[in-house]
C-alpha positions as a Markdown table, in Angstrom:
| # | Residue | x | y | z |
|---|---|---|---|---|
| 1 | Unk | 38.3 | 22.5 | 7.7 |
| 2 | Unk | 34.6 | 22.3 | 6.8 |
| 3 | Unk | 32.3 | 25.3 | 6.7 |
| 4 | Unk | 30.1 | 25.5 | 9.7 |
| 5 | Unk | 26.9 | 25.3 | 7.8 |
| 6 | Unk | 28.0 | 22.0 | 6.1 |
| 7 | Unk | 28.6 | 20.5 | 9.5 |
| 8 | Unk | 25.1 | 21.7 | 10.6 |
| 9 | Unk | 23.6 | 20.0 | 7.5 |
| 10 | Unk | 25.5 | 16.8 | 8.2 |
| 11 | Unk | 24.2 | 16.8 | 11.8 |
| 12 | Unk | 20.7 | 17.5 | 10.6 |
| 13 | Unk | 20.8 | 14.6 | 8.1 |
| 14 | Unk | 22.1 | 12.4 | 10.9 |
| 15 | Unk | 19.4 | 13.5 | 13.3 |
| 16 | Unk | 16.6 | 13.1 | 10.7 |
| 17 | Unk | 17.8 | 9.5 | 9.9 |
| 18 | Unk | 18.0 | 8.6 | 13.6 |
| 19 | Unk | 14.6 | 10.1 | 14.4 |
| 20 | Unk | 12.8 | 8.4 | 11.5 |
| 21 | Unk | 14.5 | 5.1 | 12.2 |
| 22 | Unk | 13.6 | 5.3 | 15.9 |
| 23 | Unk | 10.0 | 6.3 | 15.1 |
| 24 | Unk | 9.7 | 3.5 | 12.6 |
| 25 | Unk | 11.0 | 0.9 | 15.0 |
| 26 | Unk | 8.7 | 2.1 | 17.9 |
| 27 | Unk | 5.6 | 2.2 | 15.6 |
| 28 | Unk | 6.7 | -1.3 | 14.3 |
| 29 | Unk | 6.5 | 0.1 | 10.7 |
| 30 | Unk | 10.0 | -1.0 | 9.8 |
| 31 | Unk | 11.0 | 1.8 | 7.5 |
| 32 | Unk | 13.5 | 0.8 | 4.9 |
| 33 | Unk | 16.9 | 2.5 | 5.3 |
| 34 | Unk | 16.7 | 3.5 | 1.6 |
| 35 | Unk | 13.3 | 5.1 | 2.2 |
| 36 | Unk | 14.7 | 7.0 | 5.2 |
| 37 | Unk | 17.6 | 8.2 | 3.1 |
| 38 | Unk | 15.1 | 9.4 | 0.4 |
| 39 | Unk | 13.3 | 11.4 | 3.2 |
| 40 | Unk | 16.6 | 12.8 | 4.3 |
| 41 | Unk | 17.3 | 13.9 | 0.7 |
| 42 | Unk | 13.8 | 15.4 | 0.5 |
| 43 | Unk | 14.5 | 17.4 | 3.7 |
| 44 | Unk | 17.8 | 18.7 | 2.3 |
| 45 | Unk | 16.1 | 19.7 | -1.0 |
| 46 | Unk | 13.3 | 21.3 | 1.0 |
| 47 | Unk | 15.7 | 23.4 | 3.0 |
| 48 | Unk | 17.4 | 24.7 | -0.1 |
| 49 | Unk | 14.0 | 25.5 | -1.6 |
| 50 | Unk | 13.2 | 27.5 | 1.5 |
| 51 | Unk | 16.6 | 29.3 | 1.1 |
| 52 | Unk | 15.7 | 30.1 | -2.5 |
| 53 | Unk | 12.4 | 31.5 | -1.4 |
| 54 | Unk | 14.1 | 33.5 | 1.3 |
| 55 | Unk | 16.5 | 34.9 | -1.3 |
| 56 | Unk | 19.5 | 33.2 | 0.3 |
| 57 | Unk | 22.2 | 31.2 | -1.4 |
| 58 | Unk | 21.3 | 27.8 | -2.6 |
| 59 | Unk | 24.1 | 25.3 | -2.4 |
| 60 | Unk | 24.2 | 21.8 | -3.8 |
| 61 | Unk | 26.8 | 20.9 | -1.3 |
| 62 | Unk | 24.4 | 21.6 | 1.5 |
| 63 | Unk | 22.1 | 18.9 | 0.2 |
| 64 | Unk | 25.1 | 16.6 | -0.2 |
| 65 | Unk | 26.2 | 17.2 | 3.4 |
| 66 | Unk | 22.6 | 16.5 | 4.6 |
| 67 | Unk | 22.5 | 13.2 | 2.8 |
| 68 | Unk | 26.0 | 12.3 | 3.9 |
| 69 | Unk | 24.8 | 12.7 | 7.5 |
| 70 | Unk | 22.0 | 10.4 | 6.8 |
| 71 | Unk | 24.3 | 7.8 | 5.2 |
| 72 | Unk | 26.6 | 8.0 | 8.2 |
| 73 | Unk | 23.7 | 7.3 | 10.5 |
| 74 | Unk | 22.6 | 4.4 | 8.3 |
| 75 | Unk | 26.1 | 2.9 | 8.4 |
| 76 | Unk | 26.3 | 3.1 | 12.1 |
| 77 | Unk | 22.8 | 1.7 | 12.5 |
| 78 | Unk | 23.5 | -1.2 | 10.2 |
| 79 | Unk | 26.7 | -2.0 | 12.1 |
| 80 | Unk | 24.9 | -2.0 | 15.4 |
| 81 | Unk | 22.3 | -4.5 | 14.0 |
| 82 | Unk | 25.1 | -7.1 | 13.4 |
| 83 | Unk | 27.0 | -6.5 | 16.7 |
């Protein structure tokens, strides 16, 4: 259904969001969800830059999958705040 690497990017984006949200809460920094999503986007772009430098294929959909993972985590996180 989905390419394996897109699933890996989705999970990476989800993990990055959860990690940054957790660290922000533990350090009492209160990172904004929008700020965390921007960092997830930056991580996705950074990975594609590394792929380019390694002479591997660069795919915009990899970045999209990474950000979608972060957005999914953000949605779940925001639902749990109101439960």
